[in-house]
N, C-alpha and C positions, 0 to 999 in steps of 0.2 A: 304670300302677296303676289298671287300669280299674275294680276294685271301689272304690278311694277315690273316684275321680272320680264313679262312678254315686251313691254315697252323698252325698257332699258337694252333687252337684247336684240331689238330691232324687229321683232317678230310681229306678223299681224295680229292685232288685238280686237276683241268685241266686248262691248259692254250693252247692256239693255235696260230699259228703264222700267221701274214699278212704281206706282203711286200707293203711298200708305191710304188705308180706308178713311173714308168721311164717317167714322165710329170708331167703336173699340174692338171690332171683331177682324183679326187679321188674317183669317182662314184663307180668303180668296186671294190676297196678296201673297200670301205664302205658298199658295198652290200655283200661282203664276210663275214665282221664282224658282220652284222646284222643278217645273217643266224646262227650265234654262240650264240645270245644272248639268255640266260638262259640254254645253253649246257656248257658253260665254265665260270670260274670263271674270267678269264681276257683274253684279247686279246694282244699278244706279238708283237710289230711293229719293224722290222728290222732296222738297222743303218748301211747303207752302206755295206750289207752282200756282201762278196767275193769282195769287194773293186769295186764294180759296182755302177754307179751313180743311185740314186734314190731320191725321195722327202724326205725332212726332216722327221725323225722319230717323233720329237717334234711336228711339225705340224699335222701329222696324229694322233697322240695321242690327242691332244686337240679335234680334229674332232669327234674321237670316243667319248669322254666324252660328248661332245653336243649331241651324237647320244644316250646317255645312257649306253654306253659300256665301262666297267673298262679296261684302258690299261696298258701294261707293257711298259715302255720307254727302249728301248736299247740304251746305250750311249757307243761309241767305241772311244777309245783315239788315233787311228790312225792318225785322221784328225785335231786335235784340241791341242792347248797348254793348260797350267793349266788354264789361264785366261778364255779362250773360255769354257772350261768345266765348270769351276766354274759358269760362266753366264748361261749356259744351265740349270745347277742343280737349281740355284734359280729361274730361268725362268719357268722350270717345275713345281716347287712348287707353284709358284705364278698362274700358270695356273689350278691348282687342280690335276696334275699329282703326284701320289705318289709311286707307284710301279716302279723299275727300276732295270735294269740288266746291271752291270758293266763289259765291255768287253775291252781287248786290242785291239781288231780288226784284220781282216785278212790282209796280208801284200799286199801292192800296187801291187806288180808284179803279184798277183793272178787276178787282175781286168782287166778291158777293157781299162785303162788308165795307163799303167805301168810307163810311164814318170811323172806321178803326184809325188810331192813331200811329203814323209810322215812326220808326226811331232813326234808321239811317245814320248812327252816329259813325260807323265805319262803312267802308264799301269795298269791293272786291280787292283792290291792290292793297288796301291796308290790312284787311283779312288776312290775305297771304302773307304779308310782312308778320303779322302776329304769329301765324304758323312758323314761319323761319326763326323768328325769335325763340318760341319754344323748342324748335328742334336742335337749337344750339345751347338750350339749357337756360335762356335769359328768362328772369322774372320782371314784369313791368314795374313792380314797386320795390323788391327788395334785392335786385340784382341778379340772383341766381336761384333756379328752381331747386328746391332742397332734395327732390328725389331724382335728379338727372334730368337730361333733356328727352324730348318727346322723338317719336319716330314716324311721323304723319307724311303721307305721299300726296301732296297736294296738287290740284289742277286747277284751271280756269276756263270759263266759257269764252268763246268768240262767235262772231257772225261774219262769214266770208262774204255775204251780200250786203254788207256796210256800205252805205252811199259814200262815206268819207274813208278813202283808202289810206290817205296820210294820216288822219286821225286815228283809225284803227292800227296801223303800224305803231304808232306812238303808244298807244295803251297796251298792246301787246307787250312792247319792250318794257314797259313799266311793270306788267304783270310777271315777265320773266326775271327781271331784276329783283322783284319782291320775293321770288321764291316758287313761281309756278313751274311744275315738271312736266305737264302734259297740257295739250288744249282739247276741249271738246266743243264741237261746233253745233250751232243752232241748225235746224234743218237745211240741207243743200240740195238744190234741185237743178245745178249746173255744173257738170264735171269740169268744164273749161275754167270756170270761176273757182272751183275747189282747188284745181292743180295751180293756179295763180297764186292762190292765197297759201298754199303749202310751199311753193318753191321760192315765192319772193318776201314772205312774212315769217312764216313758221320756221321754216328749215334753217335761215340764217341765225336764228335764235336758239337753235338746237332743241325745239319743241315738236315733239311727236303729236300728231293730230288725229284724234277720233272724229271721224265725219259723220255729222247728224243725219239719219236715214228716218223720214217720218211716215209711217203707215197711213195712206189716204183711204177711207172707206167708200167715197161715192164723189160725183162731180160737186153736188151740193156741199159736202164736207169741206172739199177743197176751196170752193168759193168762200165758203164762211171763214176758214183759216185766213184766206188772203184779206178779208175784211176786217177781222179782229184782232189778229196777231201781229203785233209790231214787228216790221221787218220780213215778214212772210212774202214769199214772191213765185207762188207756185205758176209755171207757165200755162197759159190757155191751152196749148197743144195736149198737156197732161189732163187738163179738165175736161177737154174734148175727147180725149181717150177713155176716160171713166164715164162720161156721158154715154158713149157709144156702146160700152160694154154691155153684153147680156148679163154680166154677174160682176157688178162693180167692185164688191168686196173682194173677189178673187182678182180682178184686174189690178186692184190696190196692191194686193201681195206680190203679184208679178213685177209692178212697177218697183217695188220698194227692194225685191230680188235683184233686179237689173242694176239699180243703184249701188247696192253692196257689192255685186261683181265689177262694176267699172271702178267705184272706189277704192277697190283693193289694190289697184294698180297705182293709186295716187297718194292715198294717205297711208298712215301706219295702221289704221283700224277703222272700224264704224262703231257709232253708238246708234242703237235701234230705239225708237219712240213709237210705241203703238198703243195710244191712250185709249183706255177702255176696251182694247182687244190684244191685250197681251199675250193671249193663248195662241195668236197666229205667228208669233215671232220664231218658232221652230220651223215653220213652213217656209218663211221668208228665208231663212238661212239654207233649208234643204235645197229650195230653187236657185239659190244663188251658187249652190255648189261648194258651200263651206262645211268643212267637217268639224270633228270634235274639237273644242278649244280654239275655234278660229282659224283652222288651217284651211286656205283655199284649195279646192281639189284640183 
């Protein structure tokens, strides 16, 4: 459990996101993940991100383990009732998956099947509580799990750019009380805002923070994200920099690398998101001066 060990030891940690395929062929996703071996502590596998159909996160996480790569299982409440969530938690533990990111899940209306029926019986805080119950050996019906407690390392998501600072503070406190062991943020574009988030909200709760770094491909891509992604706030100066670049894709790599280097002095780690361009993550880390297993140069 390299990620858990790094975070608990106060070391700088790096995770990177890989999406399961929209189909049954995992070769491309596994190829992306293999390029990250030795560069990140764990590979985070999305679970129906933006309410778009993808292969099961649980399945890809198991395949990553088979390939010698530590996974982080994302588990969203949107599509499952409590029985299904409990089943997936126990199944993940049986398969050797220990890292978990507990999510409420993006709304169905944001996806490509808006007519689908959401479940949302639980949300992130109550899912974290269920993990904590399993970790102490509690059975929700019979009192005690017959095979003993689980050993899941659960984290939660957070948005440092939330417009309600007090609301964010209260929700983080609830997540910490429910059993969150670390925080993974949405994309962060403002180092000052990130520092305030870490120092005023996360640190008092004893929660290490993985700051979200998102790879932008072009000015058009950045403007699109600002329009359609809830809470996205890419500064106009960044969009202008991409628009003026001779090679916007390469400029996006440099911007992400600068963020990794800057956030290394603020948060305990970073979480890299390079949707449909995961092959560029090693170059981001190289330009950021980050060595093997997330050690800043």
